[in-house]
N, C-alpha and C positions, 0 to 999 in steps of 0.2 A: 260687409258687404262682399259679394263675390266680383271678382272681375272677370273678362271674358278669357284671359290667359291662364288663370288657375282653375284645373279641372280636378284637384283632388277634393274628395269629400271631407268634412270635418270629421276628426275623431271623436267617437261619442264617448270612449273611456277615458279621454285624456292621457293616453299612454305614447304620445309621441316622443321619440328619443329613446325609449326604453330598451331598444335592440342594443344600443352602444353600452348601456350600464351592465347589461346581462353577459354581453361578449367580453368585457373587461373583467367581470367578476368570475365568469367562467375559465376565462384565459389564466388568471392568477391561481384559482384551484387546480387546474391542470398542470401549470408550470412548475409549481412547487414540488411536486412529487418528481417531476422529470428532472430538475436541478438536484434534489437529494439523490437521486439514482445515480447522476453524472458524478457527483462528488464521491459516493460509495465506490463506484467503478474505478475511478482515478486513484483513490487510495489503495484499492487492491491491486491495480496495475504499478504503482509505486513501489509497493511492498515486494511484488513479484520481480520487479527489476532490482530492488535493494537486497533481496535474498540471494539472486544469482551473483551480483556482483561480490556481497559480502562472503559467501562460501569459496567463491574463486580467489578472491585476494587472500582470505585467509589460509587456504591450502599452499598458496605460493608463498605466503610468509612463513609457514612452518617448515616447508622443504629448504627454505633458505637459512634457517636457524643455526646458530652454530651448536647448540645443543638442546637436548630433549626438554629440559626444565623451562629454560626460556622460550621453547617454541608453542608451549600452551599459553603463555602470558600474551606471546605476539598475536596468536590467533585471535584470543578475546580482545586484545586492543584494535585490531583490523577490522573485526566485526562492528564494534562500537563506533569506530572512525567512520566506516562505510554508511552504517545506519545513519549516521549522524549528516552525512553529506546528502543523504537523500531526505532528511527532515523527519527521521523517524526517531522514536524513544528507543534508546537501548534495551531498556527494561521489557520491552515487548517481544525481544527475540530470544531465542535458545538456541545455543549451537553444540553440537557434539562432534568429538573427533574420534576417528578410528584409524588404526595402522595396520598394514598387511603383515607386518614382521613384529617379534616380539620386542626388541629395541626399537622403539618407534622411527627414529631416523636412521635406521640401517641402510646403508647404500644399496641401491636396486630395488628397494621396497617401495610402497606406496602410501600415501597420506589422503584419506577422505573427511571431508569437513561437510557436515549438514547444518544447515541454518533453517530455523521455523521462525516465522513471524506471525505473530496474532495482529490482526488489522482490527481495530475499534470501531464501533460504530460511529458515524460522523455526528458531531454535534450533541453527544450525550455526555453530560458532564462526569468526570470521573471521581469526583469527591464524594458523590452519594453512595458509594459502596456498591454499586453496579459494576460487574467488570463483564460487560457483553463484547463478544468479538464477532464481526460479521463473517470472518473467514480465516483459516490459518494457511499461510503460503510458506511451502517448503521446497528448498533446493538444495543440491549437494554437488561437490566438485571433488575430483579426485586428481592429485598431482604426484609424479614419480619423483623419488628422492634421488638426485644425481649421484652416480656411482663414484666420481671422482672429485667430490666436493664442490 
């Protein structure tokens, strides 16, 4: 029985309240790709920061090394440590060192370190044999070797 205050007509299809269900389902379907995109961009940004820091710190570690053989080991250790600080796996990175002079740590020369990091696709299991990378972030740094040690 209808009262005088209820002016709504009865719903002939019986779909009252279905807009809420549709909104929740569509919001979930649209929100999942947005969250995935944010995860991917944050991983790429983290790798970019890590590559800059690793290249800079490795170049500084090389120019302060006492001799050339220990300089390369120092650079590799610093790159691995810096990537670990950013929560990245050091196996995803590749570093290359170049020197401007023939003996690498010649006073007055410069040392350049380039670090490239492959950013994996988020939430993709690595154990399946897939080696998919969303991007590769590269950074380089150059440091002068001090003239007077």
